[in-house]
C-alpha positions as a printed Julia matrix, in Angstrom:
685×3 Matrix{Float64}:
   0.03    0.25    0.08
   2.81    2.38   -1.39
   0.08    5.5    -2.07
  -0.88    6.64    1.25
   2.42    7.28    2.27
   2.93    9.55   -0.42
  -0.49   11.16   -0.24
   0.56   11.89    3.53
   3.7    13.65    2.63
   2.32   15.42   -0.43
  -1.37   16.04    0.2
  -1.55   15.41    4.11
  -4.13   17.84    4.58
  -6.94   16.66    2.02
  -8.62   13.73    3.95
  -8.83   16.6     6.9
 -10.82   19.37    4.75
 -12.96   16.62    3.36
 -14.03   15.61    7.34
 -15.05   19.1     8.02
 -17.45   19.67    4.87
 -19.35   16.56    6.46
 -22.33   16.78    8.96
 -22.3    20.54    9.03
 -26.15   20.22    9.25
 -25.8    18.86   12.72
 -23.56   21.14   14.55
 -25.77   21.26   17.44
 -25.64   17.93   19.28
 -27.88   16.84   21.82
 -25.94   15.53   24.88
 -29.71   14.62   26.73
 -30.64   12.6    24.18
 -31.83    9.04   25.26
 -28.52    6.74   25.64
 -28.45    3.29   23.64
 -25.49    0.98   23.51
 -24.61   -1.99   20.95
 -22.16   -4.28   22.0
 -20.99   -6.48   18.79
 -19.42   -9.83   19.82
 -18.11  -11.28   16.91
 -19.05  -15.2    16.15
 -21.22  -15.64   19.17
 -22.74  -18.57   18.6
 -26.59  -18.7    20.11
 -26.05  -22.8    20.6
 -22.57  -22.01   22.88
 -24.38  -18.9    24.59
 -27.71  -20.74   25.27
 -25.33  -24.05   26.73
 -23.38  -21.83   29.05
 -26.0   -19.67   30.4
 -28.13  -23.06   31.15
 -24.62  -24.58   33.09
 -24.74  -21.15   34.85
 -21.24  -20.32   33.71
 -22.66  -16.59   31.97
 -24.83  -15.03   34.7
 -24.7   -11.69   33.08
 -25.98  -12.83   29.84
 -28.86  -14.93   31.66
 -29.78  -12.02   33.66
 -29.88   -9.74   30.71
 -32.08  -12.28   28.66
 -34.37  -12.84   31.26
 -35.04   -9.07   32.16
 -35.48   -8.23   28.35
 -34.88  -11.41   25.65
 -32.57  -13.55   23.94
 -32.75  -15.02   20.41
 -31.06  -16.04   17.78
 -30.31  -13.5    14.94
 -30.43  -14.32   11.08
 -26.92  -13.63    9.71
 -25.97  -12.13    6.42
 -26.09  -14.13    2.94
 -23.19  -15.21    2.97
 -22.42  -15.01    6.37
 -18.79  -13.32    6.36
 -17.77  -10.41    8.71
 -17.84   -7.93    6.02
 -21.12   -8.62    4.95
 -22.61   -8.94    7.88
 -21.31   -5.86    9.83
 -22.19   -3.9     6.52
 -25.71   -4.85    7.06
 -25.38   -3.25   10.51
 -23.71   -0.31    9.49
 -26.45    0.35    6.53
 -29.62   -1.33    7.84
 -29.74   -3.37    4.23
 -28.39   -5.93    2.55
 -25.7    -6.53   -0.31
 -28.28   -5.02   -2.88
 -27.41   -1.64   -1.08
 -24.21   -1.84    0.2
 -22.79   -3.92   -2.3
 -20.37   -5.91   -0.32
 -20.63   -9.65   -1.14
 -17.76  -12.04    0.09
 -14.07  -10.99    1.27
 -12.69  -10.41   -1.78
 -14.13   -9.05   -5.26
 -13.01   -9.53   -8.4
 -13.05   -6.95  -11.27
 -11.65   -6.81  -15.05
  -8.75   -3.97  -15.65
  -5.53   -3.05  -17.13
  -7.09   -1.95  -20.8
  -9.69   -0.26  -22.56
 -11.2    -3.14  -24.37
 -13.12   -5.42  -22.12
 -11.45   -8.66  -24.37
  -7.83   -7.36  -23.43
  -8.58   -6.76  -19.59
  -7.09   -9.19  -16.85
  -8.25  -10.48  -13.82
  -7.47   -9.06  -10.47
  -8.76   -9.38   -6.53
  -9.27   -7.2    -4.24
 -10.32   -6.84   -0.63
 -13.85   -6.33   -0.86
 -14.47   -3.34    1.48
 -11.63   -1.36    0.26
  -9.57   -0.82   -3.39
  -6.2     0.66   -3.25
  -5.13    2.85   -6.72
  -1.76    3.12   -7.48
  -2.39    6.34   -9.12
   0.49    7.71  -11.85
   3.97    9.19  -11.19
   6.98   10.73  -12.93
  10.09    9.18  -13.58
  13.38    9.94  -13.05
  15.98    7.05  -13.42
  15.33    4.21  -10.39
  13.11    7.29   -8.48
   9.49    8.5    -9.09
   7.86   11.06   -7.44
   3.53   10.63   -7.0
   1.84   12.97   -9.31
  -0.04   15.33   -6.88
  -3.53   15.29   -8.96
  -3.29   11.52   -9.23
  -1.68   10.42   -6.28
  -3.89    7.01   -6.12
  -5.18    5.96   -2.55
  -7.29    3.73   -0.79
 -11.1     3.81   -1.59
 -14.03    2.96    0.65
 -15.82    0.11   -1.59
 -19.23   -0.04    0.8
 -21.56    1.92   -0.34
 -24.71    4.11    0.74
 -25.2     6.32    3.88
 -23.64    5.06    7.17
 -26.17    4.88   10.3
 -24.03    7.36   12.52
 -23.92   10.04   10.36
 -27.78    9.52   10.0
 -27.84   10.07   13.85
 -25.47   12.9    13.59
 -28.32   14.84   11.5
 -30.64   14.13   14.16
 -28.21   15.81   17.03
 -27.01   12.6    18.31
 -23.48   12.18   19.43
 -22.46    8.76   18.81
 -19.15    6.65   19.3
 -18.47    3.76   16.9
 -15.24    1.5    18.24
 -13.86   -0.85   16.13
 -16.48   -1.56   13.72
 -15.58   -3.88   10.78
 -16.06   -3.08    7.34
 -15.09    0.62    7.7
 -11.64    1.29    6.48
 -10.95    4.12    5.36
 -12.9     5.57    8.02
 -16.22    6.53    6.68
 -16.03   10.75    6.4
 -17.75   11.69    9.74
 -17.98   14.11   12.74
 -18.8    11.29   14.81
 -15.94    9.55   16.82
 -15.33    6.11   15.03
 -12.32    3.56   15.09
 -12.35    1.24   12.03
 -11.47   -2.52   12.82
 -11.5    -5.44   10.53
 -10.43   -4.32    7.16
  -7.57   -1.71    8.67
  -4.38   -2.77    7.32
  -0.89   -2.46    9.21
   1.9    -0.09    8.26
   3.04   -2.09    5.27
  -0.25   -1.84    3.7
  -1.11   -5.66    4.37
  -3.75   -7.05    6.47
  -1.28   -7.9     9.23
   2.04   -9.54    8.49
   3.91  -11.01   11.57
   7.41  -12.18   11.55
   9.58  -14.28   13.43
  13.74  -14.7    13.35
  15.21  -17.33   14.03
  18.48  -19.7    13.72
  16.86  -22.97   13.59
  18.46  -24.4    10.28
  15.38  -26.55   10.04
  12.95  -23.78    9.94
  10.99  -23.23    7.08
  11.79  -19.83    5.93
   9.64  -17.56    3.7
   6.12  -17.2     4.19
   4.58  -20.21    5.32
   1.08  -19.09    5.85
  -0.47  -15.88    4.61
   0.31  -12.88    7.14
   3.45  -14.89    8.42
   7.22  -14.21    7.55
  10.08  -16.44    8.86
  13.53  -15.23    8.58
  17.17  -16.7     9.09
  19.47  -14.97   11.25
  22.78  -16.53   12.4
  23.84  -15.82   15.98
  27.43  -14.55   16.1
  29.28  -13.63   19.48
  25.96  -13.8    21.13
  24.53  -11.22   18.65
  22.0   -10.96   16.05
  21.91   -8.25   13.37
  19.31   -7.94   11.12
  16.06   -5.61    9.9
  12.77   -5.06   10.59
  10.68   -4.71    7.52
   8.02   -1.39    6.92
   6.24    0.02    4.15
   7.04   -0.19    0.33
   9.17    2.86   -0.67
   6.84    5.06   -2.88
   9.85    7.16   -4.11
  11.47    4.58   -5.75
  10.72    2.2    -9.11
   9.06   -1.03   -8.03
   8.51    0.41   -4.45
  11.1    -1.71   -2.74
  10.1    -2.25    1.25
  11.91   -0.18    3.62
  13.92   -1.4     6.1
  15.22   -0.4     9.98
  18.2    -2.32   11.07
  18.07   -4.07   14.53
  20.68   -5.98   16.53
  19.84   -8.26   19.53
  22.37   -8.64   22.08
  21.63  -11.87   24.0
  22.47  -12.82   27.52
  22.6   -16.37   28.3
  23.23  -16.39   31.98
  20.1   -14.45   32.46
  18.2   -15.86   29.66
  17.29  -12.31   28.12
  17.87  -10.35   25.43
  18.71   -6.61   24.82
  16.82   -5.12   21.21
  18.12   -2.04   19.86
  15.83   -0.51   17.11
  15.24    3.17   15.97
  17.11    4.33   18.88
  15.01    2.4    21.23
  16.3    -0.32   23.89
  14.37   -3.32   25.05
  15.04   -5.89   27.65
  13.5    -9.18   27.41
  13.35  -12.32   29.09
  12.6   -15.57   27.27
   8.83  -16.06   27.02
   7.97  -12.27   27.64
   6.02  -10.12   25.28
   7.26   -6.43   25.34
   5.44   -3.43   25.51
   4.31   -1.41   22.2
   8.11   -0.14   20.57
   8.22    2.6    18.33
  10.24    1.81   14.84
  11.07    4.33   12.58
  11.27    3.77    8.45
  13.07    6.64    6.59
  12.05    7.56    2.98
  14.52    9.1     0.58
  13.13   11.74   -1.93
  13.76   11.99   -5.69
  16.32   14.47   -4.87
  18.25   12.3    -2.68
  17.75   14.19    0.45
  16.2    12.68    3.62
  12.15   12.94    4.35
   9.79   12.74    7.29
  10.35    8.86    8.57
   7.49    6.72    8.91
   6.33    5.42   11.94
   4.74    2.56   13.66
   4.65    0.37   16.46
   5.53   -3.42   17.1
   5.62   -5.6    20.1
   8.35   -8.28   20.57
   8.31  -11.6    22.39
  11.17  -13.76   22.79
  10.65  -17.29   22.65
  13.42  -19.01   23.06
  17.5   -18.9    23.09
  18.02  -22.68   23.26
  18.71  -24.67   21.22
  17.58  -21.89   18.89
  16.92  -18.17   18.79
  13.12  -17.49   18.02
  12.13  -13.47   18.43
   8.36  -12.96   17.56
   7.47   -9.18   16.21
   4.04   -8.66   15.64
   2.94   -6.73   12.44
   4.06   -3.4    12.25
   0.85   -1.39   13.25
  -0.06    2.32   12.11
   1.27    4.47   15.4
  -2.32    6.23   16.67
  -0.24    8.59   18.17
   0.59   10.05   15.12
  -1.5     7.77   12.5
   0.37    8.29    8.45
  -3.39    7.37    7.32
  -6.2     8.38    9.25
  -7.59    5.38   11.87
 -10.64    7.45   13.47
 -12.71   10.31   12.69
 -12.07   13.03   13.47
  -8.02   12.58   13.13
  -7.56   13.43   16.64
  -9.54   10.71   18.22
  -6.96    8.37   17.73
  -3.89   10.04   19.34
  -6.71   11.16   22.3
  -7.58    7.34   23.24
  -3.61    6.45   23.04
  -2.93    9.06   25.27
  -4.97    7.78   27.83
  -4.57    3.91   27.34
  -1.23    4.15   25.56
  -0.67    2.62   22.0
  -2.73    0.09   20.86
  -3.58   -2.62   18.17
  -4.52   -0.32   15.05
  -4.89   -3.4    12.43
  -7.81   -4.6    12.2
  -7.51   -8.14   12.9
  -5.3    -7.98   15.99
  -5.31  -11.65   17.0
  -2.49  -13.03   15.03
  -4.03  -16.12   13.43
  -1.67  -16.26   11.11
   1.64  -16.88   13.46
  -0.63  -19.93   14.65
  -1.42  -21.21   11.3
   2.33  -20.51   10.24
   3.52  -22.53   13.45
   5.42  -19.33   15.0
   2.92  -19.67   17.81
   2.33  -22.54   20.12
  -1.92  -22.81   20.5
  -0.73  -21.58   24.13
   1.28  -18.6    22.82
  -1.8   -17.63   20.59
  -4.01  -17.37   23.7
  -1.39  -15.44   25.66
  -1.2   -12.62   22.47
  -5.12  -13.0    22.73
  -4.91  -11.73   26.06
  -3.04   -8.93   25.45
  -5.54   -7.85   22.77
  -8.29   -8.56   25.21
  -7.03   -6.53   28.04
  -6.56   -3.87   25.45
  -9.86   -4.05   24.19
 -11.37   -3.8    27.96
  -9.22   -0.24   28.57
 -10.62    0.99   25.79
 -13.99    0.06   26.46
 -13.2     1.75   30.11
 -11.86    5.09   28.04
 -15.25    4.9    26.33
 -17.91    3.98   28.77
 -16.3     7.22   31.06
 -17.09    9.23   27.97
 -20.89    7.84   27.44
 -21.44    8.56   30.69
 -20.74   12.38   30.29
 -21.48   12.61   26.75
 -24.67   10.35   26.13
 -26.21    9.56   22.76
 -25.24    6.4    21.37
 -22.23    3.79   21.54
 -21.45    0.88   20.03
 -18.19   -1.07   21.09
 -17.04   -4.53   18.95
 -15.19   -7.55   20.65
 -13.45   -9.48   17.78
 -11.38  -12.17   20.22
 -14.93  -14.37   20.47
 -14.54  -14.93   16.86
 -11.13  -15.4    16.2
 -10.69  -17.88   19.47
 -13.76  -19.6    18.38
 -11.97  -19.98   14.55
  -8.36  -20.98   15.95
  -9.29  -23.35   19.33
 -12.51  -25.4    17.62
 -10.12  -28.68   17.3
  -9.07  -28.85   21.05
 -12.32  -29.58   21.66
 -14.2   -31.37   19.07
 -13.02  -35.23   18.99
 -14.71  -35.54   15.45
 -12.07  -32.92   13.89
  -9.83  -34.35   11.36
  -7.02  -32.31   13.19
  -8.16  -32.91   16.73
  -5.1   -32.72   19.14
  -6.02  -33.69   22.55
  -2.68  -33.32   24.1
  -2.85  -29.52   24.74
  -2.95  -27.57   28.08
  -6.28  -26.92   29.96
  -6.46  -23.78   28.87
  -6.0   -24.34   25.47
  -8.67  -27.11   25.6
 -11.58  -24.38   27.04
 -10.64  -21.29   25.36
 -13.69  -21.11   24.14
 -15.33  -21.11   27.18
 -13.07  -19.19   28.45
 -13.67  -16.23   25.97
 -17.19  -16.39   26.6
 -17.05  -16.02   29.9
 -14.6   -12.97   29.72
 -17.53  -11.67   27.41
 -20.02  -12.28   30.13
 -17.29  -10.11   32.56
 -17.39   -7.52   30.2
 -21.53   -7.61   29.74
 -21.49   -7.62   33.6
 -18.96   -4.36   33.89
 -21.22   -2.66   31.24
 -24.62   -2.72   32.9
 -22.85   -1.5    36.1
 -21.65    1.37   34.34
 -24.45    2.77   31.79
 -27.39    1.82   34.23
 -30.59    0.6    33.82
 -32.53    3.48   31.85
 -30.06    2.9    28.94
 -30.9     0.97   25.97
 -28.15   -1.89   26.02
 -28.32   -4.47   23.12
 -25.7    -7.06   22.66
 -25.52   -8.96   19.05
 -23.24  -10.58   17.02
 -23.22  -11.18   13.44
 -22.58  -15.05   12.75
 -22.67  -18.15   15.13
 -20.03  -21.13   14.58
 -19.86  -24.37   12.93
 -17.25  -27.01   13.01
 -15.03  -27.08    9.9
 -14.09  -30.56    8.85
 -13.85  -31.01    5.09
 -12.6   -28.28    2.25
 -14.24  -28.29   -1.28
 -12.11  -27.08   -4.42
 -15.22  -25.64   -6.02
 -13.02  -24.64   -9.62
 -11.81  -28.14   -9.68
 -15.44  -29.73   -8.89
 -16.65  -27.01  -11.92
 -14.05  -28.27  -14.12
 -14.89  -32.46  -13.24
 -18.45  -31.66  -14.31
 -17.89  -29.59  -17.46
 -18.61  -26.29  -16.32
 -14.9   -24.98  -16.61
 -12.26  -25.86  -18.97
  -8.57  -25.65  -18.54
  -5.42  -25.61  -21.04
  -3.01  -27.66  -19.27
  -3.58  -30.26  -16.83
  -0.24  -30.63  -15.81
  -0.1   -27.07  -14.42
  -3.11  -27.93  -12.31
  -2.2   -26.66   -8.92
   0.41  -24.33   -9.93
  -1.1   -21.08  -11.06
  -3.53  -18.46   -8.94
  -6.06  -16.44  -10.49
  -7.78  -19.07  -12.77
  -4.54  -18.39  -15.02
  -4.81  -21.69  -16.83
  -8.39  -21.45  -17.54
  -9.9   -21.96  -21.03
 -12.1   -19.19  -21.0
 -13.42  -19.75  -24.28
 -14.97  -22.96  -23.43
 -15.51  -21.82  -19.63
 -18.95  -21.12  -18.61
 -18.81  -20.9   -14.72
 -15.64  -20.33  -12.07
 -15.43  -19.21   -8.37
 -13.27  -16.79   -6.28
 -13.78  -15.92   -3.1
 -14.84  -18.07   -0.31
 -19.01  -18.06   -1.26
 -19.09  -16.46   -4.73
 -19.89  -18.36   -7.83
 -19.9   -16.36  -10.86
 -20.56  -17.25  -14.87
 -18.56  -16.52  -17.81
 -21.17  -13.87  -18.87
 -20.92  -12.55  -22.44
 -20.48   -8.76  -22.29
 -19.25   -8.46  -18.66
 -16.17  -11.36  -18.66
 -13.61  -10.27  -21.32
 -13.88  -13.78  -22.89
 -17.79  -14.36  -21.83
 -19.68  -17.74  -23.11
 -22.91  -17.71  -21.55
 -25.6   -15.66  -23.19
 -27.78  -13.93  -20.87
 -30.96  -15.6   -22.18
 -29.21  -18.98  -20.89
 -28.2   -17.17  -17.29
 -31.15  -18.34  -15.33
 -30.97  -21.92  -16.92
 -27.48  -22.69  -16.34
 -27.8   -21.24  -12.72
 -30.37  -23.57  -11.79
 -28.8   -26.43  -13.38
 -25.37  -26.04  -10.94
 -27.43  -25.37   -8.11
 -29.15  -28.52   -8.4
 -26.11  -30.55   -8.87
 -24.29  -28.7    -6.05
 -26.89  -29.47   -3.81
 -26.92  -33.17   -5.04
 -23.29  -33.69   -4.95
 -22.34  -36.24   -1.74
 -18.71  -35.91   -0.05
 -17.33  -39.12   -1.31
 -15.87  -39.99    1.79
 -18.75  -40.15    3.98
 -21.9   -39.91    1.63
 -22.52  -36.31    3.37
 -24.35  -33.15    1.83
 -21.3   -30.61    1.11
 -23.7   -27.53   -0.06
 -26.83  -26.88    1.86
 -28.6   -24.55   -0.49
 -27.8   -22.07   -2.78
 -28.8   -18.18   -3.22
 -29.14  -16.58   -6.83
 -28.23  -12.73   -6.38
 -30.52  -10.96   -8.57
 -33.64  -12.82   -6.85
 -32.17  -12.58   -2.81
 -31.45   -9.04   -2.91
 -32.82   -5.5    -3.31
 -31.09   -2.39   -4.63
 -28.54   -1.29   -7.31
 -25.83   -3.92   -6.46
 -28.5    -7.05   -6.74
 -26.61   -7.06  -10.22
 -23.95   -5.29  -10.92
 -20.67   -6.26  -12.5
 -18.86   -6.88   -9.31
 -21.88   -9.34   -7.98
 -21.71  -12.99   -7.51
 -24.54  -14.53   -9.78
 -24.87  -17.22   -7.35
 -23.56  -17.43   -3.28
 -22.93  -20.89   -2.36
 -24.55  -22.25    1.24
 -22.27  -24.84    2.41
 -23.24  -27.36    4.85
 -22.13  -27.7     8.48
 -18.91  -29.06    8.88
 -18.12  -27.75    4.99
 -16.31  -24.88    3.77
 -14.57  -23.46    0.33
 -11.01  -24.17    0.17
  -8.64  -21.7     0.5
  -7.57  -22.36   -3.12
 -10.93  -21.57   -4.25
 -10.58  -18.05   -2.79
  -7.62  -17.39   -4.83
  -8.49  -18.99   -8.19
  -5.94  -22.34   -7.8
  -7.49  -25.33   -9.65
  -6.02  -28.59   -7.96
  -6.18  -32.1    -9.21
  -9.3   -34.11   -9.16
  -7.96  -35.9    -6.45
  -8.05  -33.16   -4.5
 -11.3   -31.75   -5.02
 -12.69  -32.2    -1.38
  -9.84  -32.68    1.45
  -9.86  -32.83    5.31
  -9.12  -29.68    7.09
  -5.96  -29.79    8.64
  -5.32  -26.41    9.48
  -5.31  -24.73   12.94
  -8.5   -22.85   11.23
 -10.97  -25.35   12.65
 -14.27  -23.61   13.2
 -15.97  -21.7    11.08
 -19.43  -19.66    9.56
 -18.83  -19.45    5.68
 -21.83  -21.57    5.15
 -25.46  -21.6     4.74
 -26.93  -18.7     6.64
 -29.43  -20.55    8.46
 -26.58  -22.72   10.06
 -24.79  -19.93   11.81
 -27.28  -17.31   13.2
 -26.0   -14.5    15.58
 -27.5   -13.6    18.72
 -29.39  -10.4    20.01
 -29.43  -10.34   23.72
 -31.27   -7.26   25.12
 -32.56   -5.36   28.42
 -35.82   -4.58   26.6
 -38.46   -7.0    25.34
 -37.89   -8.77   21.71
 -40.96   -8.52   19.81
 -39.63  -10.2    16.59
 -39.84  -13.51   15.92
 -37.3   -13.6    13.55
 -34.88  -10.56   13.81
 -32.18  -10.23   11.17
 -28.59   -8.24   11.06
 -30.1    -4.91    9.4
 -33.2    -4.93   11.62
 -31.0    -4.02   14.63
 -29.98   -0.42   12.54
 -33.97   -0.14   12.3
 -33.88   -0.28   16.0
 -31.31    2.23   16.81
 -33.41    4.42   14.11
 -36.56    3.97   15.84
 -35.36    4.94   19.36
 -33.89    8.09   18.22
 -37.43    8.77   16.16
 -35.16    8.9    13.11
 -38.35    9.24   10.57
 -38.93    6.9     7.87
 -38.51    9.58    5.27
 -34.95   10.44    6.1
 -33.08    9.57    3.02
 -30.77    7.58    4.26
 -33.51    5.36    6.33
 -35.88    4.91    3.39
 -32.82    2.74    1.83
 -32.72    0.3     4.85
 -34.98   -2.94    4.97
 -35.44   -3.88    8.73
 -37.93   -3.51   11.19
 -37.7    -2.57   15.07
 -36.51   -5.6    16.82
 -37.65   -4.38   20.54
 -40.8    -3.23   22.1
 -40.21    0.34   23.5
 -43.81    0.25   24.91
 -43.26   -2.2    27.45
 -42.47   -0.77   31.34
 -39.41   -0.76   32.72
């Protein structure tokens, strides 16, 4: 993500001036407005929640449910977090907000359709590299075309509608809001926010182990070989790409590690800081700086970030873990809050914090850098940091009133990574783990319960409280490579079977003889004439072809056990309403997998594998999931007011907020919403 660095250096005031234009009609905020708080626990499952309440392990959830209500909450189609939280943000479905998967595809690179090439991008944000002037090996971004990152979720956001009503709001860590939507409300983006280099989180391990698998053993994790000489290690940390050099090479900063074997500790020296660490310890946040060089060869302002270190071992080999380099909230080079000073204000109170969207380092566990116990130790750091944020926001809420949304991610990411340790039927079940690993999912629910108890004490009985989750959870035992299935069934053609399993982005597809393909976790596309560069399917053939594929997928049985793999499918133009129900980015069909099944990661990236690997056991640490049919993994809603809807959905949460604050149905932003109010506000307290 090189361009935002250049954008800050060349056009730093542009974003701030844009924010100043927003919400001018809502300067008079009503501090005396009714108080409402929505707490989002990502991935909280209604079945697990009910079981633990029945066992007496979640007293605060149980009391809240008894006073108001508790029911499953219909999740999004598909039940992926960017779509689910976009439903909440917009009060509508993907037909209105335009987010259909974690990744979207586009055709770019040429004017003529038949000359365009396929690209993938994260669905909620699209980074444009812009254009430059070239001088030998150097380049200067053109100020009028410096590029940047565009928010791809469409339509108004509910907190700006509240602003128009004079209701102050704080929105803390909501996913699918990076770059943060321009607003005069206080917002902090969550899932989708990159690290300093512009990835969605890349951690590092420096090791002297000669047997270590160096490189990138899992997405978002790099292992680097180092050599210990005279009890010292000399290496470098990787920062952002350099926007001023052709090819945007990564900028590094030197790092040395002095080893004290007698005391089982090290001294890390980086960017002028010195850090003493014992074996097994995590450091506090450490500031690191990466220097850029201008086209004239003169040093420019350094790009600053923060990271934590963990000294994993000295014997038999040196191992040092480094978190992804975070955007420093004290001086962010790209906005991580609205207004701009909200992030520094928060950091001044609680200290530096994870600004990266998915702070729990799942990549480190998947790559073998972390043990399960080390992963949970890092989750503890994230949770404690989030509780400090909550305390700060509750202090403000007590004074400012209005509306507060607060988000917790750990319930989701612990469930993803720890499922296999409590499920003997999982193909990657591992009973030989410490008790805290086996009980990790239950423990994170208990922590959520503690948070609910603290929130209730702080906000008082008169404040309306809704606790929600975007989806639930199910086991993930087997993975289907959907493109291989399409190839086997005659819907996709390939050029050379010898290249199966080698080329991503469907590079070996014979498009002239292909009718359907898959990209992303739940998306299937037709090779539609006039939309795809080499389309073969006529628009008049579209409905019949989708019906045929739908039926065959639902009839497909796992050859290992005879189980249903695909439970149901959703035809987008029939499922959604709004301008994005039928568009160039919209999948033609969304696949609803049965419980225990999901698309293989190879499908996401457009990698076609041999027929022998069309469906495989899931041996990944990522062992629980929700990328299935929506009816398999509903979320939850628990409230201190009675629930009147029999079948509430995520977008109903937003309409509930609108009704609570008296936003008229004629209001432009609300007219796009499709939900109903979940709660009975007339019931006596």
